[in-house]
N, C-alpha and C positions, 0 to 999 in steps of 0.2 A: 610936374606935383603930383600926378597918379603915378609914373615911373619911380619915382622917390619912395612913394608908401611902397608901391608893388615890393621894391628891391628890400624896404626895412621890414616887408611880411617875411618876403623870402629866408632873408638872414633869422628871424627870429625861429622860423619854421625848420631849420637847418639844425639851430643850437639846439631845440628840443628832440630834433629827431636823433643828434649825437648823445643826446643827455640818454633816454631812450635806449641807445644801442648799448651804451654801456653799462646802464642798468641792468638790462637784460642780458650781458655775456656777462657780469658779476654772479646773478643769479642762475646761469647755465652753472656756471664753476662751481657756486655752491652746494648746488644738487649733486654734481659730479661727484663731489669731494665727500658729500653725503650718501649716497649711495654705494661708494667704493668701502668706506667705512663700517656699514652695515653689511655691506655683502661678506669684506674681510670676517668681519665678528662672526657673521653666522657660519661661515668656511670653517673657520677657526675651532669651531665649539658643537658642529654639525655630528652626523652621525660617523662609524667607526670607519677607519680606512687606513690603508697603507699610504705615509707620504713620501714622495718622492723628492729628494733636495739635490739638483742640480750643480755641480764644481765645474766650471768650465774656464777654458783660457789661465789667465797670470792669475796665480793663487795669491792673494796681499794680505790677508786676514782682515780685510775690511769690516768694519763694525756693523753692516746690515748684516752680510752675511752670518756674525758669529751671533748677532741677535736671531736671525731664521732658526739656524740651530737650538738655539734656547727655547723660541718659540715651539718648535718641534716636541722637543722634550718635556715642556709642561703642558701640552693638550692632550687631554683624557683621551678624544677621540682618535687619535692614531696610535696604533696597533704593532706599526712597526714599520722602520726606514728602509728605503733605498737610496743611497748614495750615488747616483749617477757620476762617474769621472769621466773629464775629457781635458787635461790638462798635461802640460811639460811639466808644471813646475811654477814656481815663484821665488819669492822670499825666504830664507831660512825662518826666519821670524813668524811671517804669517803664516807658514805651514805648520809652523809648530801651535800657534794659537787655533787653530784651525782643527787637528788633533788632538788638542785639549780638548776643544770644543765636542767634538764628535765623542770623545771618551766618555765624556760625562752624559752624552746621550745614551751612548751603549748599556750606562748602569742603570738607563732606565726603561730602553726597549730594544727589542733585537735589533741590528744594523747589517745590513750586507752593503757593500760596495761592489757596484757592476761598471765593469770597464768595456766601452764598445770599443774608444778608438785608441787614448792613451792616458795612463795613469804613470807619469815620469818622474822622478826626483821629489819634487812639494807635492808633486798630485801622487804619487805613492805614498810619501809620509801622510796625507791625509785618511789612503785609504788602509793604512796599518791602524787607523783607531776603528774598525770594522770588527764586527764577529766571524765574518767570511768574505773572501774577494773573489767576484766570479768575473771571467775576463773571456771575451771574443780572443779564438783561435789565432788572429792574426793581430790581437790588440799589443799595445808597446808597454811593457811594465820594466819598473827597473831605474836605471840611473841614477846608483846611489852614489851619491859625491856631494859637491858642495863647489861654486866657482866665485870667483870674482876676478873682475875685469878693468882693466883700467888704460888709457890712450898713453902712447909713448910721443909726443908730439914736437920733442927736443928738434929732431929734422926737420920739421916744419919751418919751428920759429929761427933754427939757422939760415935756412933758405929765405927767409922773409927779413932777417935783420934784427929779429925782434928778441929782447930779454926781458925777461919778467923777473924784480928784485921782489926780495921778501924778507923780513923780518920774525922771527919766529921764538917761542920760549923754551922750544928743545929741539933736537935733531927730528924727531919722530913725529912732529907735530904734523897733519895734515899731510903723512906719509902714506902710501906714494902719492908722488903729484906727477902730472903727466908734462909739466914743463920743466922738470930737469930730471937725469938717470935716476933709477932706484938704487939708492945706497943698500950694501950690503946688511946691514941693519934694518930697515925697513922690509927688505925682501923678507927677512928672518923673522921680523913681528909680524907680518902678513901669515905666512906661512902656518907660525904656531897657531894664529887665529883660525885659517882655514882647518888645521888639525882637529883643534878642539871641535867645531861645528861639524866635521868629519866623524870625529869619533863618537860625538852624539848622535846623529845620524844612523852608524852602527849599531850601535846599543838601542837602538828604537826598534832598528830590523830585526836584529837578535832575539829581542826579548818578545816583541809583535807574531815572529814568525817560529818560534823556537827551533832554532838555528844552532847548530853546532859551531866552534870556530871553522872549522875547515867549510863545512858547508858556508857560513859567512863570508870567508875570504874568495869564495867562488864568483856568490854574487854582488860584490860589493866593488869591483874596478871599475865602474863609472856606467857600464854597456848599459842598454837597454836588451830586453828579451822580448820575444812575442808569448801568446797566452801558453802555445804547445810548449814552447822551452820553458817556461815559470813555473808549469804544475811541478814536475819533476824536482825542480830547484826548490819548492815549497813556498816561490812567492806569490803562486794566487793558489787557492783553493780547488778550483772547478773551472770548467771551460765551459763559456754559454754566458745567457742575458738574463734579463729578469725573469723569463720562466724557470731558469732552473734557480735563481733565488727565490721564488716563490717556494716551487718546489722542496728547497731545504728550510725554509721559514713552516711549512706545513708539518713536513716530517720531526724537527726537531724543537719547533717552540707553540705549535699547537694553533698556528694562524689559519683561519681559514682562507680559502683559496678563492672564495666568491667575495672579500672584501675588496671595494674598490682601491685603484692606485690613482692618489691626486697628486699635482705638483703644486710645492710649498715654493713660493718666491719670496725674496728678499724686499722689506717693506718700499723701499726706494723706489722699484718698478712699480710700486700704487701711487705713491707721493711725490716720487721724484721726477725720473727724466721724463716716465710717460706723462704725467700731470704736466711738466709743463710744453710738450709737444702738442697735447691736448688740450692746454689753454691757448697756446697759439693757434692752434686749427682754428679753434673757436671764437678768438679775435678775428682773423681774416674772417670768418662767415659772417660776421658781424659787420664788418666793412671798414675796420680799426688794424690799416696795417702796420701803422705806427706801435701800437700796444703789441699786436702779435710779432715786431721785431725786438723789441723790448723783453717780451716774454722769453724768447728764445736764446738772445744773447743772457738770458739769466739762468735760463737752465744750461747752458754752457759752461758758465761759471761756476754753479753749482756743481756740474758734474766733475770737475777738474781733480785732479788729485796728484800730488808726488809720491814716486816709491824710494824706499832707499834702503842699503844695508846686502848683507849677505844674498847670493840668490843660490836656492836648490832647483836649479831648471834645465831640462834638457833641448838641445838644439842639433842636428846633424853636422854643423860647421864647428861646433864646440866640442865634438867628443875628437879623441886624438887615440 
C-alpha cells in the first residue's frame, strides 16, 4: 500500500514538474519576443547613423527584404545607406522588385552600393539603383543577360520505355516541355520572351550608367568583368570598399564620417528562423525534447519557399 502511494505521489510530482517546465518555457519565449521587439524599436528610432543593408546570395525579391528597404527609407535616424552586395543574381522579377525598392530609397537618402565579391546579373541590377557603385579591384560585376534553362529528358524516357501523354488547349501551352522535343514555335516564343527581358536589362544599364549605344554593346554580351576592368567601362564608379563609399558621402552629401554604421536585417531574422531555433533550444533546455522537435519542424516549414520565372544569374558553367 505504501509503495502504491509513493508511486502515485511520484506521478503527481512529475505532472506538476512538466506543467511548470512548460509554463517557464512559455514565459521565457514571451520575454525573448518582448525584448526583441523593444530592442528593434529602439534601434530603428535611435541616434543618427549610416545603415548597412546586405544583399547576399540568390535575389528573389522576397517580402522581408523589400520591407527592410522600406523601413530603412522611413527611418529618420538613417542619414545614408550602404548596400553591400554579394550576389550572382536571381530571378529577373525579383531583381526588378529590389531595384524599384532601392530606387525609392535613393530618392530619400544617399545610397552607395559596395561590391566586395560579386554583383552579377540580378546583383548588378540591384547595384544600378544606387547613387554610386564602389567595387573591389578583383570583384566580379556585369553578366548583363537573361537565362532560361529546362532539361531535355526525351532520351532518358526513350531508354526507360516511358511515354508521357498529354492533352492541352494549344500547342504552346506548357512549352517548352522536358518530356518532348521543343518545337520551332515553342523555341521562337521563348526566344522572344528572353529578348524582351534582355532589352529591359540593357535599357536599365544604359540609363543607369549613362552609356552610349557602343559602350552598352561592349558590356552587355553576358561577360563578367573585374572591378579594374569595370571602371573604364563605366559599370563601376570607383575601386575600394566602405572607406571610399564613406569618403564620397562626406564630400558629396555632407555626411559626417563620425556617424556609426549599423547593420539592418530583415525582420524574419528576429521573428522567423532565429526565433524558431531559439525556441527549440529553450525547449531542449527545459527538458521538452518533443516540443523542441515540433518547433524545429515548424521552423523548417516556415522557411520553405519556391522560386519561379526567368533568371538573371551568373555561374561559370552557364557562360558561353
